[in-house]
All heavy atoms as TSV, in Angstrom:
chain	resi	resn	atom	element	x	y	z
A	1	MET	N	N	153.393	-123.581	214.284
A	1	MET	CA	C	154.442	-124.396	213.619
A	1	MET	C	C	154.502	-125.730	214.411
A	1	MET	O	O	154.574	-125.784	215.644
A	1	MET	CB	C	155.712	-123.829	213.619
A	1	MET	CG	C	156.843	-124.588	212.959
A	1	MET	SD	S	158.472	-123.732	213.062
A	1	MET	CE	C	158.158	-122.351	212.022
A	2	LYS	N	N	154.508	-126.891	213.746
A	2	LYS	CA	C	154.660	-128.159	214.290
A	2	LYS	C	C	156.033	-128.961	213.864
A	2	LYS	O	O	156.207	-128.778	212.669
A	2	LYS	CB	C	153.496	-129.063	213.972
A	2	LYS	CG	C	153.686	-130.487	214.620
A	2	LYS	CD	C	152.288	-131.349	214.183
A	2	LYS	CE	C	152.380	-132.619	214.847
A	2	LYS	NZ	N	151.297	-133.492	214.527
A	3	LYS	N	N	156.739	-129.285	214.751
A	3	LYS	CA	C	158.117	-129.851	214.543
A	3	LYS	C	C	158.306	-131.125	215.375
A	3	LYS	O	O	157.693	-131.210	216.551
A	3	LYS	CB	C	159.198	-128.809	214.701
A	3	LYS	CG	C	159.402	-127.812	213.636
A	3	LYS	CD	C	160.572	-127.185	213.743
A	3	LYS	CE	C	160.858	-126.230	212.586
A	3	LYS	NZ	N	162.149	-125.674	212.573
A	4	VAL	N	N	159.033	-132.002	214.907
A	4	VAL	CA	C	159.488	-133.223	215.583
A	4	VAL	C	C	161.064	-133.250	215.760
A	4	VAL	O	O	161.790	-133.013	214.896
A	4	VAL	CB	C	159.030	-134.478	214.877
A	4	VAL	CG1	C	159.473	-135.738	215.696
A	4	VAL	CG2	C	157.467	-134.617	214.614
A	5	PHE	N	N	161.444	-133.459	216.960
A	5	PHE	CA	C	162.765	-133.511	217.381
A	5	PHE	C	C	163.216	-134.811	217.967
A	5	PHE	O	O	162.365	-135.341	218.784
A	5	PHE	CB	C	163.155	-132.306	218.424
A	5	PHE	CG	C	162.921	-130.964	217.903
A	5	PHE	CD1	C	161.745	-130.257	218.146
A	5	PHE	CD2	C	163.861	-130.327	217.089
A	5	PHE	CE1	C	161.520	-129.114	217.728
A	5	PHE	CE2	C	163.633	-129.018	216.643
A	5	PHE	CZ	C	162.455	-128.370	216.982
A	6	LYS	N	N	164.371	-135.343	217.646
A	6	LYS	CA	C	164.903	-136.573	218.235
A	6	LYS	C	C	165.465	-136.133	219.658
A	6	LYS	O	O	166.016	-135.082	219.690
A	6	LYS	CB	C	165.991	-137.095	217.282
A	6	LYS	CG	C	166.670	-138.307	217.848
A	6	LYS	CD	C	165.951	-139.595	217.340
A	6	LYS	CE	C	166.650	-140.749	217.821
A	6	LYS	NZ	N	166.030	-141.577	218.638
A	7	LEU	N	N	165.258	-136.946	220.527
A	7	LEU	CA	C	165.732	-136.854	221.842
A	7	LEU	C	C	167.013	-137.896	222.079
A	7	LEU	O	O	166.824	-139.009	221.609
A	7	LEU	CB	C	164.797	-137.118	222.972
A	7	LEU	CG	C	163.554	-136.148	222.937
A	7	LEU	CD1	C	162.513	-136.528	223.929
A	7	LEU	CD2	C	164.004	-134.730	223.270
A	8	GLN	N	N	167.932	-137.525	222.656
A	8	GLN	CA	C	169.204	-138.336	222.944
A	8	GLN	C	C	169.301	-138.534	224.441
A	8	GLN	O	O	169.357	-137.548	225.239
A	8	GLN	CB	C	170.491	-137.775	222.390
A	8	GLN	CG	C	171.648	-138.588	222.464
A	8	GLN	CD	C	172.817	-137.921	221.710
A	8	GLN	OE1	O	172.523	-137.239	220.740
A	8	GLN	NE2	N	174.001	-138.156	222.273
A	9	ASP	N	N	169.441	-139.781	224.938
A	9	ASP	CA	C	169.639	-140.058	226.353
A	9	ASP	C	C	168.574	-139.856	227.261
A	9	ASP	O	O	168.737	-139.420	228.452
A	9	ASP	CB	C	170.977	-139.419	226.975
A	9	ASP	CG	C	172.224	-139.904	226.219
A	9	ASP	OD1	O	172.254	-141.056	225.766
A	9	ASP	OD2	O	173.154	-139.049	226.070
A	10	LEU	N	N	167.363	-140.022	226.770
A	10	LEU	CA	C	166.062	-139.950	227.613
A	10	LEU	C	C	166.013	-141.302	228.153
A	10	LEU	O	O	165.785	-142.315	227.568
A	10	LEU	CB	C	164.855	-139.577	226.776
A	10	LEU	CG	C	163.552	-139.648	227.404
A	10	LEU	CD1	C	163.549	-138.652	228.730
A	10	LEU	CD2	C	162.448	-139.337	226.522
A	11	ASP	N	N	166.124	-141.359	229.521
A	11	ASP	CA	C	166.252	-142.688	230.257
A	11	ASP	C	C	165.034	-143.390	230.776
A	11	ASP	O	O	165.145	-144.557	231.047
A	11	ASP	CB	C	167.310	-142.506	231.412
A	11	ASP	CG	C	168.775	-142.228	230.764
A	11	ASP	OD1	O	168.974	-142.568	229.776
A	11	ASP	OD2	O	169.502	-141.560	231.463
A	12	CYS	N	N	163.995	-142.660	230.984
A	12	CYS	CA	C	162.870	-143.321	231.574
A	12	CYS	C	C	161.444	-142.681	231.094
A	12	CYS	O	O	161.418	-141.515	230.702
A	12	CYS	CB	C	162.896	-143.391	233.108
A	12	CYS	SG	S	162.556	-141.784	233.945
A	13	ALA	N	N	160.485	-143.409	231.139
A	13	ALA	CA	C	159.071	-143.061	230.721
A	13	ALA	C	C	158.593	-141.990	231.726
A	13	ALA	O	O	157.840	-140.924	231.299
A	13	ALA	CB	C	158.288	-144.219	230.578
A	14	ASN	N	N	158.927	-142.203	232.998
A	14	ASN	CA	C	158.454	-141.161	233.951
A	14	ASN	C	C	159.070	-139.748	233.592
A	14	ASN	O	O	158.355	-138.740	233.747
A	14	ASN	CB	C	158.772	-141.580	235.223
A	14	ASN	CG	C	158.178	-140.857	236.510
A	14	ASN	OD1	O	157.017	-140.410	236.366
A	14	ASN	ND2	N	159.002	-140.437	237.435
A	15	CYS	N	N	160.328	-139.830	233.294
A	15	CYS	CA	C	160.899	-138.553	232.947
A	15	CYS	C	C	160.292	-137.764	231.678
A	15	CYS	O	O	160.143	-136.674	231.633
A	15	CYS	CB	C	162.402	-138.630	232.623
A	15	CYS	SG	S	163.225	-139.173	234.235
A	16	ALA	N	N	160.047	-138.705	230.736
A	16	ALA	CA	C	159.399	-138.197	229.509
A	16	ALA	C	C	158.007	-137.446	229.900
A	16	ALA	O	O	157.750	-136.486	229.287
A	16	ALA	CB	C	159.169	-139.337	228.569
A	17	LYS	N	N	157.221	-138.107	230.669
A	17	LYS	CA	C	155.973	-137.580	231.145
A	17	LYS	C	C	156.231	-136.174	231.960
A	17	LYS	O	O	155.437	-135.219	231.601
A	17	LYS	CB	C	155.255	-138.523	231.955
A	17	LYS	CG	C	153.874	-137.964	232.513
A	17	LYS	CD	C	152.916	-137.814	231.470
A	17	LYS	CE	C	151.616	-137.444	232.013
A	17	LYS	NZ	N	150.870	-136.430	231.274
A	18	LYS	N	N	157.125	-136.249	232.852
A	18	LYS	CA	C	157.375	-134.910	233.494
A	18	LYS	C	C	157.905	-133.896	232.551
A	18	LYS	O	O	157.440	-132.708	232.661
A	18	LYS	CB	C	158.492	-135.204	234.650
A	18	LYS	CG	C	158.074	-135.939	235.727
A	18	LYS	CD	C	159.237	-136.112	236.676
A	18	LYS	CE	C	158.861	-136.943	237.813
A	18	LYS	NZ	N	160.040	-137.091	238.725
A	19	MET	N	N	158.695	-134.180	231.497
A	19	MET	CA	C	159.092	-133.205	230.544
A	19	MET	C	C	157.885	-132.638	229.712
A	19	MET	O	O	157.752	-131.416	229.466
A	19	MET	CB	C	159.955	-133.887	229.497
A	19	MET	CG	C	161.402	-133.874	229.901
A	19	MET	SD	S	162.432	-134.618	228.639
A	19	MET	CE	C	163.782	-135.291	229.511
A	20	GLU	N	N	156.997	-133.629	229.389
A	20	GLU	CA	C	155.812	-133.283	228.583
A	20	GLU	C	C	154.943	-132.281	229.258
A	20	GLU	O	O	154.478	-131.271	228.762
A	20	GLU	CB	C	155.073	-134.554	228.237
A	20	GLU	CG	C	153.879	-134.406	227.334
A	20	GLU	CD	C	153.168	-135.612	226.964
A	20	GLU	OE1	O	153.746	-136.500	226.373
A	20	GLU	OE2	O	151.997	-135.777	227.323
A	21	ASP	N	N	154.743	-132.586	230.563
A	21	ASP	CA	C	153.928	-131.754	231.458
A	21	ASP	C	C	154.467	-130.391	231.634
A	21	ASP	O	O	153.837	-129.223	231.498
A	21	ASP	CB	C	153.735	-132.366	232.832
A	21	ASP	CG	C	152.812	-133.574	232.763
A	21	ASP	OD1	O	152.114	-133.780	231.835
A	21	ASP	OD2	O	152.888	-134.357	233.820
A	22	ALA	N	N	155.822	-130.208	231.817
A	22	ALA	CA	C	156.597	-128.909	231.954
A	22	ALA	C	C	156.491	-128.173	230.699
A	22	ALA	O	O	156.180	-127.032	230.774
A	22	ALA	CB	C	157.992	-129.244	232.462
A	23	ILE	N	N	156.599	-128.718	229.501
A	23	ILE	CA	C	156.659	-128.161	228.152
A	23	ILE	C	C	155.351	-127.569	227.877
A	23	ILE	O	O	155.215	-126.522	227.390
A	23	ILE	CB	C	157.273	-129.015	227.070
A	23	ILE	CG1	C	158.646	-129.420	227.342
A	23	ILE	CG2	C	156.906	-128.443	225.763
A	23	ILE	CD1	C	159.125	-130.602	226.389
A	24	ASN	N	N	154.276	-128.367	228.140
A	24	ASN	CA	C	152.865	-127.852	227.885
A	24	ASN	C	C	152.443	-126.693	228.745
A	24	ASN	O	O	151.636	-125.996	228.376
A	24	ASN	CB	C	151.955	-129.130	228.035
A	24	ASN	CG	C	151.782	-129.959	226.867
A	24	ASN	OD1	O	151.614	-129.472	225.735
A	24	ASN	ND2	N	152.136	-131.235	227.049
A	25	LYS	N	N	153.158	-126.443	229.803
A	25	LYS	CA	C	152.849	-125.234	230.670
A	25	LYS	C	C	153.485	-123.837	230.114
A	25	LYS	O	O	153.169	-122.921	230.622
A	25	LYS	CB	C	153.285	-125.471	232.077
A	25	LYS	CG	C	152.449	-126.509	232.787
A	25	LYS	CD	C	152.963	-126.759	234.249
A	25	LYS	CE	C	152.025	-127.912	234.801
A	25	LYS	NZ	N	152.727	-128.379	236.165
A	26	LEU	N	N	154.493	-124.184	229.176
A	26	LEU	CA	C	155.250	-122.966	228.660
A	26	LEU	C	C	154.277	-122.083	227.944
A	26	LEU	O	O	153.564	-122.556	227.013
A	26	LEU	CB	C	156.460	-123.372	227.975
A	26	LEU	CG	C	157.464	-124.055	228.665
A	26	LEU	CD1	C	158.603	-124.589	227.755
A	26	LEU	CD2	C	158.131	-123.187	229.703
A	27	ASP	N	N	154.467	-120.742	228.015
A	27	ASP	CA	C	153.697	-119.791	227.193
A	27	ASP	C	C	154.052	-119.952	225.749
A	27	ASP	O	O	155.360	-119.921	225.334
A	27	ASP	CB	C	154.023	-118.361	227.679
A	27	ASP	CG	C	153.278	-117.262	226.948
A	27	ASP	OD1	O	152.041	-117.503	226.732
A	27	ASP	OD2	O	153.739	-116.283	226.566
A	28	GLY	N	N	153.143	-120.011	224.916
A	28	GLY	CA	C	153.301	-120.192	223.470
A	28	GLY	C	C	153.306	-121.496	222.860
A	28	GLY	O	O	153.269	-121.709	221.759
A	29	VAL	N	N	153.280	-122.530	223.789
A	29	VAL	CA	C	153.075	-123.885	223.319
A	29	VAL	C	C	151.786	-124.358	223.285
A	29	VAL	O	O	150.950	-124.161	224.146
A	29	VAL	CB	C	153.943	-124.867	224.393
A	29	VAL	CG1	C	153.735	-126.347	223.961
A	29	VAL	CG2	C	155.415	-124.570	224.532
A	30	GLU	N	N	151.380	-124.782	222.116
A	30	GLU	CA	C	149.929	-125.212	221.916
A	30	GLU	C	C	149.798	-126.655	222.339
A	30	GLU	O	O	148.921	-127.021	222.972
A	30	GLU	CB	C	149.616	-125.038	220.387
A	30	GLU	CG	C	149.457	-123.619	219.928
A	30	GLU	CD	C	149.285	-123.541	218.459
A	30	GLU	OE1	O	148.590	-124.471	217.855
A	30	GLU	OE2	O	149.680	-122.545	217.764
A	31	SER	N	N	150.738	-127.529	222.002
A	31	SER	CA	C	150.772	-128.926	222.357
A	31	SER	C	C	152.152	-129.458	222.298
A	31	SER	O	O	152.985	-129.066	221.429
A	31	SER	CB	C	149.756	-129.634	221.582
A	31	SER	OG	O	150.172	-129.850	220.291
A	32	ALA	N	N	152.426	-130.531	223.180
A	32	ALA	CA	C	153.724	-131.112	223.111
A	32	ALA	C	C	153.560	-132.501	223.575
A	32	ALA	O	O	152.693	-132.824	224.600
A	32	ALA	CB	C	154.764	-130.527	223.973
A	33	THR	N	N	154.207	-133.511	222.910
A	33	THR	CA	C	154.170	-134.875	223.452
A	33	THR	C	C	155.777	-135.334	223.389
A	33	THR	O	O	156.515	-134.930	222.583
A	33	THR	CB	C	153.408	-135.767	222.509
A	33	THR	OG1	O	153.740	-135.692	221.197
A	33	THR	CG2	C	151.913	-135.550	222.554
A	34	VAL	N	N	156.077	-136.095	224.430
A	34	VAL	CA	C	157.399	-136.608	224.596
A	34	VAL	C	C	157.246	-138.175	224.544
A	34	VAL	O	O	156.506	-138.641	225.462
A	34	VAL	CB	C	158.140	-136.198	225.798
A	34	VAL	CG1	C	159.437	-136.801	225.818
A	34	VAL	CG2	C	158.208	-134.573	225.786
A	35	SER	N	N	157.759	-138.852	223.645
A	35	SER	CA	C	157.717	-140.340	223.589
A	35	SER	C	C	158.963	-140.894	224.004
A	35	SER	O	O	159.909	-140.725	223.311
A	35	SER	CB	C	157.307	-140.699	222.198
A	35	SER	OG	O	157.380	-142.100	222.051
A	36	PHE	N	N	158.821	-141.750	225.112
A	36	PHE	CA	C	160.032	-142.456	225.494
A	36	PHE	C	C	160.424	-143.487	224.523
A	36	PHE	O	O	161.563	-143.757	224.334
A	36	PHE	CB	C	159.767	-143.012	226.919
A	36	PHE	CG	C	160.719	-143.985	227.424
A	36	PHE	CD1	C	162.102	-143.483	227.716
A	36	PHE	CD2	C	160.516	-145.298	227.563
A	36	PHE	CE1	C	163.184	-144.290	228.172
A	36	PHE	CE2	C	161.679	-146.205	228.045
A	36	PHE	CZ	C	162.782	-145.680	228.228
A	37	ILE	N	N	159.370	-144.276	224.026
A	37	ILE	CA	C	159.593	-145.360	223.206
A	37	ILE	C	C	160.343	-144.988	221.877
A	37	ILE	O	O	161.292	-145.486	221.523
A	37	ILE	CB	C	158.242	-146.073	222.800
A	37	ILE	CG1	C	157.581	-146.647	224.001
A	37	ILE	CG2	C	158.518	-147.173	221.797
A	37	ILE	CD1	C	158.334	-147.739	224.738
A	38	SER	N	N	159.884	-143.849	221.263
A	38	SER	CA	C	160.416	-143.308	219.924
A	38	SER	C	C	161.504	-142.400	220.238
A	38	SER	O	O	162.298	-141.943	219.266
A	38	SER	CB	C	159.342	-142.922	218.933
A	38	SER	OG	O	158.847	-141.685	219.577
A	39	GLN	N	N	161.740	-141.912	221.518
A	39	GLN	CA	C	162.721	-140.905	221.915
A	39	GLN	C	C	162.608	-139.657	220.992
A	39	GLN	O	O	163.483	-139.120	220.420
A	39	GLN	CB	C	164.167	-141.560	221.541
A	39	GLN	CG	C	164.577	-142.731	222.441
A	39	GLN	CD	C	164.969	-142.286	223.800
A	39	GLN	OE1	O	165.863	-141.652	224.066
A	39	GLN	NE2	N	164.101	-142.854	224.949
A	40	LYS	N	N	161.318	-139.133	220.926
A	40	LYS	CA	C	160.988	-138.009	220.093
A	40	LYS	C	C	160.220	-136.974	220.876
A	40	LYS	O	O	159.322	-137.437	221.707
A	40	LYS	CB	C	160.288	-138.357	218.823
A	40	LYS	CG	C	161.114	-139.053	217.933
A	40	LYS	CD	C	160.400	-139.344	216.545
A	40	LYS	CE	C	161.524	-140.106	215.680
A	40	LYS	NZ	N	160.840	-140.621	214.467
A	41	LEU	N	N	160.352	-135.752	220.635
A	41	LEU	CA	C	159.532	-134.613	221.131
A	41	LEU	C	C	158.696	-134.095	219.794
A	41	LEU	O	O	159.376	-133.702	218.842
A	41	LEU	CB	C	160.359	-133.484	221.697
A	41	LEU	CG	C	159.759	-132.174	221.777
A	41	LEU	CD1	C	158.619	-132.177	222.773
A	41	LEU	CD2	C	160.722	-131.117	222.310
A	42	THR	N	N	157.468	-134.075	220.020
A	42	THR	CA	C	156.614	-133.401	218.992
A	42	THR	C	C	155.982	-132.128	219.551
A	42	THR	O	O	155.385	-132.308	220.689
A	42	THR	CB	C	155.535	-134.264	218.465
A	42	THR	OG1	O	156.103	-135.577	217.969
A	42	THR	CG2	C	154.599	-133.752	217.417
A	43	ILE	N	N	156.247	-131.043	219.038
A	43	ILE	CA	C	155.765	-129.752	219.535
A	43	ILE	C	C	155.081	-128.898	218.539
A	43	ILE	O	O	155.539	-128.786	217.319
A	43	ILE	CB	C	156.977	-128.971	220.314
A	43	ILE	CG1	C	156.487	-127.779	221.012
A	43	ILE	CG2	C	158.033	-128.713	219.376
A	43	ILE	CD1	C	157.545	-127.192	222.018
A	44	THR	N	N	153.962	-128.235	218.963
A	44	THR	CA	C	153.288	-127.160	218.213
A	44	THR	C	C	153.313	-125.986	218.946
A	44	THR	O	O	152.918	-125.975	220.203
A	44	THR	CB	C	151.808	-127.618	217.811
A	44	THR	OG1	O	151.864	-129.025	217.238
A	44	THR	CG2	C	151.183	-126.580	216.977
A	45	ALA	N	N	153.940	-124.901	218.472
A	45	ALA	CA	C	154.090	-123.769	219.198
A	45	ALA	C	C	154.046	-122.463	218.269
A	45	ALA	O	O	153.959	-122.632	216.968
A	45	ALA	CB	C	155.462	-123.621	219.849
A	46	ASP	N	N	153.931	-121.325	218.927
A	46	ASP	CA	C	153.819	-120.085	218.123
A	46	ASP	C	C	155.050	-119.907	217.193
A	46	ASP	O	O	156.182	-119.897	217.593
A	46	ASP	CB	C	153.845	-118.896	219.153
A	46	ASP	CG	C	153.687	-117.502	218.492
A	46	ASP	OD1	O	153.283	-117.410	217.419
A	46	ASP	OD2	O	153.732	-116.522	219.395
A	47	ASP	N	N	154.630	-119.716	215.943
A	47	ASP	CA	C	155.703	-119.507	214.846
A	47	ASP	C	C	156.584	-118.396	215.089
A	47	ASP	O	O	157.799	-118.478	215.028
A	47	ASP	CB	C	154.999	-119.402	213.442
A	47	ASP	CG	C	154.250	-120.514	212.948
A	47	ASP	OD1	O	154.272	-121.466	213.614
A	47	ASP	OD2	O	153.765	-120.450	211.770
A	48	ALA	N	N	156.078	-117.391	215.402
A	48	ALA	CA	C	156.982	-116.081	215.541
A	48	ALA	C	C	157.977	-116.222	216.806
A	48	ALA	O	O	159.071	-115.513	216.539
A	48	ALA	CB	C	155.937	-114.892	215.938
A	49	ARG	N	N	157.674	-117.036	217.698
A	49	ARG	CA	C	158.634	-117.170	218.850
A	49	ARG	C	C	159.174	-118.555	218.991
A	49	ARG	O	O	159.737	-118.916	220.082
A	49	ARG	CB	C	157.858	-116.746	220.190
A	49	ARG	CG	C	157.201	-115.408	220.160
A	49	ARG	CD	C	156.510	-115.055	221.482
A	49	ARG	NE	N	155.767	-116.167	221.893
A	49	ARG	CZ	C	155.421	-116.484	223.147
A	49	ARG	NH1	N	156.034	-115.801	224.180
A	49	ARG	NH2	N	154.766	-117.420	223.579
A	50	PHE	N	N	159.199	-119.286	217.959
A	50	PHE	CA	C	159.446	-120.832	218.057
A	50	PHE	C	C	160.888	-120.956	218.569
A	50	PHE	O	O	161.078	-121.817	219.427
A	50	PHE	CB	C	159.297	-121.465	216.646
A	50	PHE	CG	C	159.188	-122.980	216.940
A	50	PHE	CD1	C	158.025	-123.547	217.064
A	50	PHE	CD2	C	160.410	-123.651	216.576
A	50	PHE	CE1	C	157.990	-124.877	217.236
A	50	PHE	CE2	C	160.323	-125.130	216.709
A	50	PHE	CZ	C	159.154	-125.764	217.029
A	51	ASP	N	N	161.898	-120.241	218.142
A	51	ASP	CA	C	163.241	-120.501	218.543
A	51	ASP	C	C	163.423	-120.186	220.024
A	51	ASP	O	O	164.063	-120.749	220.712
A	51	ASP	CB	C	164.232	-119.590	217.780
A	51	ASP	CG	C	164.318	-120.085	216.288
A	51	ASP	OD1	O	164.109	-121.340	216.118
A	51	ASP	OD2	O	164.752	-119.186	215.399
A	52	ASP	N	N	162.690	-119.062	220.406
A	52	ASP	CA	C	162.935	-118.663	222.035
A	52	ASP	C	C	162.121	-119.740	222.775
A	52	ASP	O	O	162.550	-120.169	223.792
A	52	ASP	CB	C	162.212	-117.249	222.142
A	52	ASP	CG	C	163.088	-116.203	221.573
A	52	ASP	OD1	O	164.290	-116.414	221.580
A	52	ASP	OD2	O	162.532	-115.122	221.284
A	53	ILE	N	N	160.924	-120.232	222.359
A	53	ILE	CA	C	160.321	-121.311	222.979
A	53	ILE	C	C	161.155	-122.508	223.062
A	53	ILE	O	O	161.028	-123.133	224.075
A	53	ILE	CB	C	158.911	-121.645	222.290
A	53	ILE	CG1	C	157.982	-120.371	222.442
A	53	ILE	CG2	C	158.255	-122.722	222.760
A	53	ILE	CD1	C	156.751	-120.390	221.542
A	54	MET	N	N	161.879	-122.868	222.042
A	54	MET	CA	C	162.720	-124.112	222.026
A	54	MET	C	C	163.847	-124.010	223.112
A	54	MET	O	O	164.212	-124.867	223.648
A	54	MET	CB	C	163.177	-124.428	220.617
A	54	MET	CG	C	162.192	-125.018	219.815
A	54	MET	SD	S	161.270	-126.520	220.480
A	54	MET	CE	C	162.578	-127.647	220.734
A	55	LYS	N	N	164.347	-122.765	223.189
A	55	LYS	CA	C	165.272	-122.497	224.277
A	55	LYS	C	C	164.725	-122.858	225.663
A	55	LYS	O	O	165.435	-123.548	226.443
A	55	LYS	CB	C	165.828	-121.056	224.213
A	55	LYS	CG	C	166.705	-120.877	222.962
A	55	LYS	CD	C	167.203	-119.401	222.854
A	55	LYS	CE	C	167.894	-119.108	221.662
A	55	LYS	NZ	N	168.151	-117.673	221.428
A	56	GLN	N	N	163.461	-122.425	225.883
A	56	GLN	CA	C	162.868	-122.604	227.105
A	56	GLN	C	C	162.598	-124.187	227.350
A	56	GLN	O	O	162.701	-124.707	228.419
A	56	GLN	CB	C	161.429	-121.875	227.262
A	56	GLN	CG	C	161.757	-120.472	227.473
A	56	GLN	CD	C	160.345	-119.812	227.432
A	56	GLN	OE1	O	159.471	-119.929	226.697
A	56	GLN	NE2	N	160.223	-118.895	228.482
A	57	VAL	N	N	162.096	-124.781	226.155
A	57	VAL	CA	C	161.818	-126.189	226.181
A	57	VAL	C	C	163.275	-127.068	226.594
A	57	VAL	O	O	163.200	-127.870	227.460
A	57	VAL	CB	C	161.370	-126.756	224.914
A	57	VAL	CG1	C	161.421	-128.201	224.748
A	57	VAL	CG2	C	159.956	-126.196	224.576
A	58	ALA	N	N	164.274	-126.570	226.090
A	58	ALA	CA	C	165.564	-127.250	226.385
A	58	ALA	C	C	165.974	-127.158	227.879
A	58	ALA	O	O	166.451	-128.110	228.437
A	58	ALA	CB	C	166.678	-126.663	225.449
A	59	LYS	N	N	165.752	-125.940	228.414
A	59	LYS	CA	C	165.969	-125.646	229.886
A	59	LYS	C	C	165.156	-126.665	230.730
A	59	LYS	O	O	165.598	-127.159	231.609
A	59	LYS	CB	C	165.749	-124.312	230.182
A	59	LYS	CG	C	166.869	-123.458	229.633
A	59	LYS	CD	C	166.504	-121.830	230.068
A	59	LYS	CE	C	167.491	-120.984	229.489
A	59	LYS	NZ	N	167.176	-119.460	229.765
A	60	GLU	N	N	163.763	-126.659	230.406
A	60	GLU	CA	C	162.909	-127.455	231.067
A	60	GLU	C	C	163.283	-129.001	231.066
A	60	GLU	O	O	163.253	-129.796	232.056
A	60	GLU	CB	C	161.395	-127.398	230.707
A	60	GLU	CG	C	160.821	-126.014	230.884
A	60	GLU	CD	C	160.783	-125.725	232.383
A	60	GLU	OE1	O	160.445	-126.643	233.255
A	60	GLU	OE2	O	161.093	-124.616	232.790
A	61	CYS	N	N	163.795	-129.476	229.963
A	61	CYS	CA	C	164.168	-130.894	229.758
A	61	CYS	C	C	165.347	-131.140	230.654
A	61	CYS	O	O	165.445	-132.193	231.235
A	61	CYS	CB	C	164.403	-131.230	228.272
A	61	CYS	SG	S	162.927	-131.268	227.215
A	62	LYS	N	N	166.296	-130.193	230.628
A	62	LYS	CA	C	167.556	-130.381	231.418
A	62	LYS	C	C	167.227	-130.455	232.977
A	62	LYS	O	O	167.845	-131.205	233.673
A	62	LYS	CB	C	168.512	-129.288	231.156
A	62	LYS	CG	C	169.181	-129.311	229.745
A	62	LYS	CD	C	170.135	-130.477	229.677
A	62	LYS	CE	C	170.906	-130.542	228.465
A	62	LYS	NZ	N	171.587	-131.682	228.109
A	63	LYS	N	N	166.105	-129.763	233.409
A	63	LYS	CA	C	165.755	-129.847	234.788
A	63	LYS	C	C	165.277	-131.099	235.171
A	63	LYS	O	O	165.589	-131.697	236.278
A	63	LYS	CB	C	164.628	-128.803	235.070
A	63	LYS	CG	C	164.998	-127.312	235.134
A	63	LYS	CD	C	163.830	-126.620	235.418
A	63	LYS	CE	C	164.136	-124.965	235.245
A	63	LYS	NZ	N	162.899	-124.281	235.328
A	64	VAL	N	N	164.565	-131.891	234.198
A	64	VAL	CA	C	164.049	-133.190	234.512
A	64	VAL	C	C	165.032	-134.186	234.385
A	64	VAL	O	O	165.245	-135.092	235.036
A	64	VAL	CB	C	162.832	-133.427	233.640
A	64	VAL	CG1	C	162.224	-134.806	233.865
A	64	VAL	CG2	C	161.696	-132.425	233.984
A	65	GLU	N	N	165.766	-134.150	233.160
A	65	GLU	CA	C	166.815	-135.233	232.830
A	65	GLU	C	C	167.912	-134.467	232.292
A	65	GLU	O	O	168.037	-134.182	231.082
A	65	GLU	CB	C	166.061	-136.133	231.709
A	65	GLU	CG	C	166.801	-137.204	231.290
A	65	GLU	CD	C	166.929	-138.395	232.030
A	65	GLU	OE1	O	165.978	-139.025	232.201
A	65	GLU	OE2	O	168.056	-138.665	232.586
A	66	PRO	N	N	168.927	-134.100	233.171
A	66	PRO	CA	C	170.186	-133.480	232.795
A	66	PRO	C	C	170.909	-133.965	231.565
A	66	PRO	O	O	171.622	-133.298	230.950
A	66	PRO	CB	C	170.919	-133.459	234.124
A	66	PRO	CG	C	170.007	-133.692	235.198
A	66	PRO	CD	C	168.947	-134.597	234.621
A	67	ASP	N	N	170.929	-135.398	231.459
A	67	ASP	CA	C	171.596	-136.042	230.357
A	67	ASP	C	C	170.884	-136.042	229.063
A	67	ASP	O	O	171.592	-136.143	228.055
A	67	ASP	CB	C	172.046	-137.425	230.695
A	67	ASP	CG	C	172.788	-137.494	231.968
A	67	ASP	OD1	O	173.637	-136.599	232.101
A	67	ASP	OD2	O	172.868	-138.560	232.669
A	68	CYS	N	N	169.674	-135.619	228.939
A	68	CYS	CA	C	168.850	-135.648	227.776
A	68	CYS	C	C	169.176	-134.357	226.925
A	68	CYS	O	O	169.235	-133.304	227.386
A	68	CYS	CB	C	167.371	-135.727	228.088
A	68	CYS	SG	S	166.355	-135.828	226.608
A	69	THR	N	N	169.340	-134.748	225.636
A	69	THR	CA	C	169.616	-133.607	224.673
A	69	THR	C	C	168.522	-133.547	223.569
A	69	THR	O	O	168.137	-134.747	222.982
A	69	THR	CB	C	171.032	-133.757	224.007
A	69	THR	OG1	O	171.955	-133.776	225.187
A	69	THR	CG2	C	171.305	-132.611	223.134
A	70	ILE	N	N	168.162	-132.372	223.111
A	70	ILE	CA	C	167.076	-132.188	222.054
A	70	ILE	C	C	167.994	-132.013	220.750
A	70	ILE	O	O	168.702	-131.082	220.710
A	70	ILE	CB	C	166.170	-131.185	222.169
A	70	ILE	CG1	C	165.291	-131.294	223.455
A	70	ILE	CG2	C	165.263	-131.021	221.025
A	70	ILE	CD1	C	164.573	-130.132	223.962
A	71	ILE	N	N	167.874	-132.929	219.839
A	71	ILE	CA	C	168.765	-132.834	218.563
A	71	ILE	C	C	167.961	-131.927	217.615
A	71	ILE	O	O	166.953	-132.109	217.194
A	71	ILE	CB	C	168.896	-134.064	217.839
A	71	ILE	CG1	C	169.553	-135.195	218.866
A	71	ILE	CG2	C	169.831	-133.910	216.709
A	71	ILE	CD1	C	170.782	-134.742	219.511
A	72	MET	N	N	168.501	-130.607	217.604
A	72	MET	CA	C	167.729	-129.529	216.808
A	72	MET	C	C	168.470	-129.329	215.428
A	72	MET	O	O	169.505	-129.513	215.195
A	72	MET	CB	C	167.752	-128.204	217.523
A	72	MET	CG	C	166.827	-128.340	218.751
A	72	MET	SD	S	166.597	-126.670	219.480
A	72	MET	CE	C	166.562	-126.996	221.200
């Protein structure tokens, strides 16, 4: 399943890259891109576990950028 999510309060391009790298390492994630310019996360992940994967994604994002929120 591929979905696009809006990001709120993503403050720097370096943080976006760190988030992208962390998300791509998660089990079940096929691909993920985080765009600082458009403030969006595009993710392709296992359909059956998508909700659980997104919970992990949110945790990884908070580790890098505590103020950033994924609008789901």
